[in-house]
Each structure stands twice: as C-alpha cells, then as structure tokens.
Phi, psi and omega in degrees: 000182179291140178285150179245124184250134183225144167262122183241131179206170180267183184287328179300318177289312189289316184275338193232268192293336180250010187297323181300316177293318180299313181298322178297321182292313184287343177268005188276344183069011177273160178279087182234131178255131182233132175242122177255117176271097190271102176269347181064011187241003184052034194297337182275356181226024170113353175080019179280164180298142181209183178290352176267352181279130181285158177301134176092349183273143177276138175206172176301135183071009173213055185295337180266009182098130182294134185274333185258161183282156177292144175299134179267087184300321182298311181296320179299316180294323181292337180296337177290335177069356176235020180247130174284130184229136174218146173244121188228163169213107186301323182295330187265314183221080183295329178296317179295322181295314180298317181296323178295319179296318180296314180295318180298315182292327181279340181293132187286347180254198180288152178218151176220130177244126178259115184250123175289115189227082184301149176230166185298336181291348177285346171090041173213156183297129181296338177294342181259018186300319183296312180296321181295317178299319179299319176296323179297318180285315184297325182281354182087357181297320178233091179288150177255130180202167174221136177237113184239103182304334182293334180296326181294331179295336179261013178083010180258159176293123181289345185258130179233112176274117185263350172235094197275338190227134172285117182225020177230170182265114182297320185291324175295322178296313182296320182296341181284342185255132183294332180297331176265318183298325181297323178291322178298321180288322184288312183214083187305320183294312180296320179297320179299318179299315180295317183290326176297319179293321178297318180295320178299319179295318180296317180294318179297317179296317179298322178296318180296318179296321177299318180293317177300330183283347181290153178287317185268073184299317183296315180295321178295322180297316179298322178296319178295317180298323180286353175089013178288132188285329187264342179052039183233154172217106186247004186300318183246028185255135170266128183256119178254121182242145181226151169238115190220135179254317184253354177109348182293312179295322177298315179301314180294323181294318179290324174299316181297319178300316179295320180295321178295315178298323180292345180255015168101359179254154173281145181211148173229156182225145180197155168291157183301315184284341178274347181275143180293110187301322183292345180274351183305315180294344182270000180271134180286314180227128178236128177240124180256135172238111191228129175266162173241132185256143172048234184266050174097015181284145173277147176301146184303323182275019176230351189295320181296318179296317181296320178298319179292323180295335182278356181301132177286351180280345180285127180289156181292351178252016186301324181249028185300332182265011185242128172269146182215159173214150184227135171237132182248144175244137179191192182229116187290353175283348176267143183295329181264050184300122176054030184296327179297313179296319181300315183289321174299313181301314180297314184293319179298323177293320179297330181271015173095000179294147181266110182288122183282324180200165182302143180304135175266149178227140174245121185257122180297345181269352178291163184305317180252032180055215187287347177297332182299308179291326181296316182292330177283330185274325186297315177301327178291325177296316178300321181297309183290338177269357179070031182253151179288154179292324179262146176297156183297316181277137177260016178266149179295141178295156176297138180296146179261008176224145169255127183238122179242140176278128182246016179126189178229173178107215183300129180301147181290347180222141180285158180303319184288347180263005173267097186247117179299152177304131177089355183264159173231152180278125174235144179268129177284126180262319183220145175215100186220151178287142175257356180236167180299155175303142178063020174291156185285352173235132180263101180246126190233153173255125177243148180222131183240143178274124175246355176299131180081009177244165177282001186277135173218167182209165175240159179301130179097350177291168176239160180246121175274132181238127177273124177279168171228147184283145182298136185298319182295322178290325179293317178300319179297319179296314180300318179297318179299322185272350180082024179261145173272108185296341183272352180294142174259142188237153165244126187243126178243114174286134178246185182298134183096352179294130186253338187250145173285151175198135176303149182293326179228131179189174178268165176300318178302316182293329176304317187265346176264330188244342188245300189270143183270068186291343178253023173262167183284130179284148174260176184296328179299322178299313180297321180299308181294321180299326180300331180292340184257356181288119179274333178276129184297324179294321177295316181298317182295319181294317180294319179294327179297323178297318182289317181284349175063034176280178188302313180295319179296322178298316181296316180296316181294324176298316180298315181297316180295321182297325181270006183054045184297137176252181183303317181298322176299318182295320178295324176295325183283323183248081190287344180276351181260107183226082178294149175287168183300322181298335175276321181297331180297337176256337183283323184256130179297160176282161174299127183251148181287151171251137184260138180230134178302131177289130185261023179220161177251139178293342175293324180267326184230072185293338185255006185221156170238128181244142180234155173233112191227136177261137180291131175268125178213158179201165179248128175288121189297320186286334183241350184062021179279132176277126178238152182246152174300144184305307185283311182293326176294319177296315183296320182301327184277350185280140182256153177309138183100347180288142173271126179234153183266122187218165174205140177278133177251141183296147185286149169262000182266121176252105182275153178298138181292330181266114182293352177283338179294134180297148178230129176239129182230144176234131180220138178246131179059229179286357170297354176288338190306306182295332181283336171294319179298316180294320179298316178300322179294316178298319180298315180296320178297318180296317182291335180274002176100358178286149175276130179237149184275183178301143183219113181246134178235117176259120183237132180235141176204175181285311186228162178301332179298338181263015175285091187287136179057038186303309183299320180297311182294323179293330176291326178290325177300316180296332177287350177085009181266326189247138167249119186258133176236115182249146177225108178254104195296331186251014180276350180219171183297315179270125183288132180241127183243173182305318182299329177291322180292326178295317179296320179301320181265028187306317184297314179295319180296315179301314182298315180297316187284310188265325183271334183242010177055054180280177180239140182238134182226148178228139173215130177176164187269339184282121188293329182284334187300311180305322179295317178296321179292321177301316179298317179298319178297322177297316180300318179298313182294317180297317182293317184279335178266351182055053177230163175266179187298319181297323182285000000 
C-alpha cells in the first residue's frame, strides 16, 4: 500500500525551540503529518521550564511552580481551520487514537496529533501509567478530541470531543506527580493558589470544548455572548443515552439520534456516565439504549449513573417532568437477560418518569440478532412520539466515508492482512466430518493452532469466527451493481461512520471481507435504499416497507419468508444503486459467530477445537439451497488456511472444588462445551486430584450423531464419567434427554441435593431446556416426597 510519512518529535521541540518551524509546516497547506509525544517535561533538553510546562508544576528555573499556563498547541493549530488536529492518549482510548491516525493520514492537508506521553520525570511510577493516564483524562487535564476540517464540507461539525465529561478529581491527579506534590510540600498555600488557577483553566477549557462539540455552534455562541452559564437548550431536545460495552448499544443510540433529527426534532446523544446527571430532570424526553454484559454486568460507561439513580435522597417525583423509553440489548442464553435495561426502566419509573411505551429488547440469539427486536420497537416509538415512519427529507444522507479510486490490479493489502478489530489470525489444522459421508447433517470437527500466538483460552470459553463471503458470489454481486471488482480504493471514515474498513483495499475485498452483503437487511436499509431508487415503483415499494402499510407488509413478509439478503434486495430493485461510500454505512460489517470450544487447555494447551453443525436451508420460491454465512465458510476451508478468530469469555461458571458433582445435558453440538469440561476432569483425575461424580446426558436423533463416541467411552472406562445417551429416533417410542434424567433420578437427586452438585444445559432447541427443567422438578419431587408447591 501507500507509505505513510510522519514527523515525530517531543514537547521541547514542538512547543518551544522548534515551534517556529512546526508552525511554518502546518501553515504550508501541504500533506504533512506531525506527531507530538508530549511529556510536558522538556525531557530531551534537560527538564527546564518551557511553554510545554503546565501551570503549577515544578521544573528547572521554576522551582516554586510555573506561574503561566501551558501553550495550547491544539487550539493554535485549529485557528488555521485547514489543519487536522487531534488530542489522544493511547492508554485511555486506543480506538480513538487509531482513528485519529487514520483520519490524519487520509486528510489531504497538514495534520498534527498531540499524544499524552508521560515520562518518569513527572514523578510517578511508570508501572502506574495506565491508571495515571486515565486520571489525566477523567479530571479534564488532558481532553481527547479530533478536529477534521473535511467534516465541515459535508455540513457536519468538524470538532468531535471524545472525552465529554470531567468525572475525576484534578487535585488527586496532581498529588500523584512529584512535579506538583513537591510544590505542595514546599509552600502549600502558594501551591493551592496555583492549582486552583489550573483547575479554573481546565474547567474553562472543558466548557469551551463542550460548546465546540455542539451541533448548533452559532446558537451556542450567542448564548455565551448573552452571558448564559450553561449554553444549553433542552426544551425541545430529545436526549438519547446509552450504556455500551462492545459498541452495539452505542451504534444503535447514534443511529436513533440521526433518525430523530431526520424526522424534524432536535436530538443529542451521550453515554450515560458522560451526561450531566443533575440535568436528567430537565430533559423533556429521554431514551435509553442499554446493553447487559456477561452474567448481568452493567456496561462500564453506565455504572456511575446507575449508582446515583439508586440514591435514597432522590424524591419519587424527581423525573415527573420527563418522558422516557428504554431499549435493552442482551443474550437470552444468560439468566440475567437484559437486566441492566430492566433495572434502568424500573428505576426511572419509580422516580416519577412517564414511560412512553413498553421496554424494547434485542436478543443476540434472534435470527437477526438485536435488530429483530429493534425493528419491532422503533415504529412504536415513532407512533408515541407523533413522528412519521419515513424521514421528512427524501434526499440521500451525506456519505460518512470518502472513497477514492487509486488504480486497478493487485490489491494494496493481502486478504490475510485484513483483520477485523478484536480478531487474531489463527491457522486451521483440521477440518473433518464427525458423521458418515452424505449424512443429512454436516457436523464437523475443527482444530486451530494457538501455539506461538497471543491467544489463550479457559475451559468453557467460546471461539468467535469471522466469516468471509464466497468469491464467486462476490463477483456476481459486483457485476449486478456495476462495480469493477479489480479497482483499488482508499477509504476515509468521516463523522457518522459506523463500520470499520481498512484504509486501502480492493472493491472485491470490500464485499468479501468487510460488508455483510449476504446478511438480512433491516428496515433502516430499506429506508436509505429508497432514496436511491430512480424508478417510482421501486421507490414506492421500498417506502411501503418502512411505513408498514398493507402493500409494504406483504412485500416484507415475502422477503422474510425467503430469507432475502442485501444482494437479493438489490436484484429485486434494480433502479436503486447506491455508491460504495453509501453502502459502507448502509450494510453492516461481517460479524463473528461464536461457537463453544470443545477442548480443554489442560489437555490441548496449543490448540482450540470446535464441534460445529452446518446451517442450511432451501429458499421456497426458487428452491435454491443456501448455507449459513459462518458455517458455510468454515466448511470450505482447508488445513493451513488463516482464519480470523477471537476467544470470548465463558458464561459457564464451574465449581472451584473438583470434588463437587457436575451434571451436564447437551443436545447435538451442544455437547461441545461438555467435552471440554470432561477433558478437564480427566486431566485432573490423571494428575492425581480427587474428582467428584460426573454425569453427562447426551441427546441426538440417531446413534450416527453420537459425537466423539470412542473418546467418551474411554473416559467412562477410566471411571470418571457416567454417560447417559438418548437417541430419539432409534426406536418406535421417542426417548429424549429428559427421560434419561428421570431414569437416573436417584443418582441425580443424590448429586444435586445431598452433595451440592452443579447442573448445566447446552443445546439449540428452545423447548428442550424447559423440558429438562420439568424433568429435574419431577426427580426432586419424587425423591424428596414433596409436591410442586413445596
């Protein structure tokens, strides 16, 4: 790919002895990238006081603390209005830092990135750098922001404040550094005066950055001129707040803000903890989008708000003037499904808030993940808010990516070097069938090499695998859309960009490695696509789907019935052909599918093994056989292939004491995590540890689907495992796992109630866990001689 050139220097050079040259460069209008590693200590020239030294800090020639403020390099550069400027701290927000580097390098003019880079001369242990940097950002001492002049060309605010709220104690931060603490010890009164002035400066700067971050800059400026202290207007503003751990809830919240604005109302968006808590009662309408993490955890950027909401000092009428709605994202396989959203929804109601509509939930296990619940909830939200289903403007939104063609031929990046965020490259070692050839279910054993990689795992974890779209289908799609698959592109994400994308890649790679063109479209996709339809009949049909009228409902039913994907929709509406810069925001990126790891690191420390069944179906209208994106991709891969993967933390909490009994039930490939647990128990037993009773109930249709049969039977012979199998169709009367549990009732009862055992279930059939639960109740009732109520 294209080389990226940077001038890199320290604060002594940038702020002081080299500032004249630096200023000349950023004023040159040339494409020059500058990175300033700001240690604030003039560390490369002796540590004397300079224009990079903050107010109140001790340095050579300023032993009593520097009296003047540090030069604000970022603000000076922004005054040119044609310089890309960013303030970053890699330790605190690496995603923001990476994005700043990408944007700066793609910006055609000069750019400067100011990086907070602590050094030992600041007087604190370098081992505490990460925590120290977090305090610097939280206290407002080092704000994170990006200023991109290109955003203004599209009508957007060029300034983006990425650390929006002061939520830390500046004085605690200063006291951690000897350069400030030494002044405090020498002359406490003088140090307090200097630190108070520094705090005033920090608060004023943060307030200015908050104003710059507003959409209505002109209106905010007039309010400041008029002397209003808060520079806010919330009377007609819809406030969208999110609690997000992985970015899904944040993405939906930002989408919602844009949708509200497109329907004629003002809207603002923020994480819950970045929003001023005391301002909540002043909001007319508040909409929360909140995810739940793991076993019921609240997202990190919502925990402080939740703690404040629980205060007993808040009156029950605190939110009496506020209408609210809540949408939760979660995974129904966890017992605490959407608990964060449930608790926020309940508490806002307890505090007098007026609930506009029933809480919405998005389940990651639904066919279209959380979009399924979102699409059902959003039209109801528009109704209660009195807003139209379609946006007021029928014009296509401004693109959130700039895409330039850089030639044709060999792609600037190899396929194996396109790595999604959070993924690692793993080599596939084995791909083999676990059932007979030409069996009606394709169940496979996969093995990945993790030796020599940073990847590790624990028993019960899952492995996320990123699929890639089939090349022949991608070529067909490009031909249908009129794209040259051999063209090479340079992609610049701008404000509002939702999807990751390599900066340089080919058209083919956009659709094979990045965008989910064979995934199910949501209603937002149909809405945006309608803006590009040149044929009136196409436009009307697409709008009908969004407006949910009779014709639109029938069409959407047909598309859903056929499992239509994005490429199918483009085939149907041939007059709608958005350019690539629009498709990058319209179509979601390829998302990983997670599979329970079927091995234990005690037995296989250098490998990860999976047991996966192929997902396939037939399109009724065309009789075309289609395969699941991830399982179809995996089936085609040969040993030696590089695949993009990531280990996901387990939802399985095993007993710490291996003597405690464990009972597990698994159906089909639901056997995978229990194979891993069995291997762990076997290794513990072989190493001389005492292990308790271990029962495994396995269900499948036929004996041919008895996965890893020889392996499990060998474990039975070792005396560690008791195996109970139920093959439902091998005999006239169907026998299921729940029947086997009842048969082994005495042993199950003894393990669970007399020996404090643990019981686990894994399988894909939604009704099965309920049937197993009923069987467990029957066992307990029979052996305890009690009725259901007791």
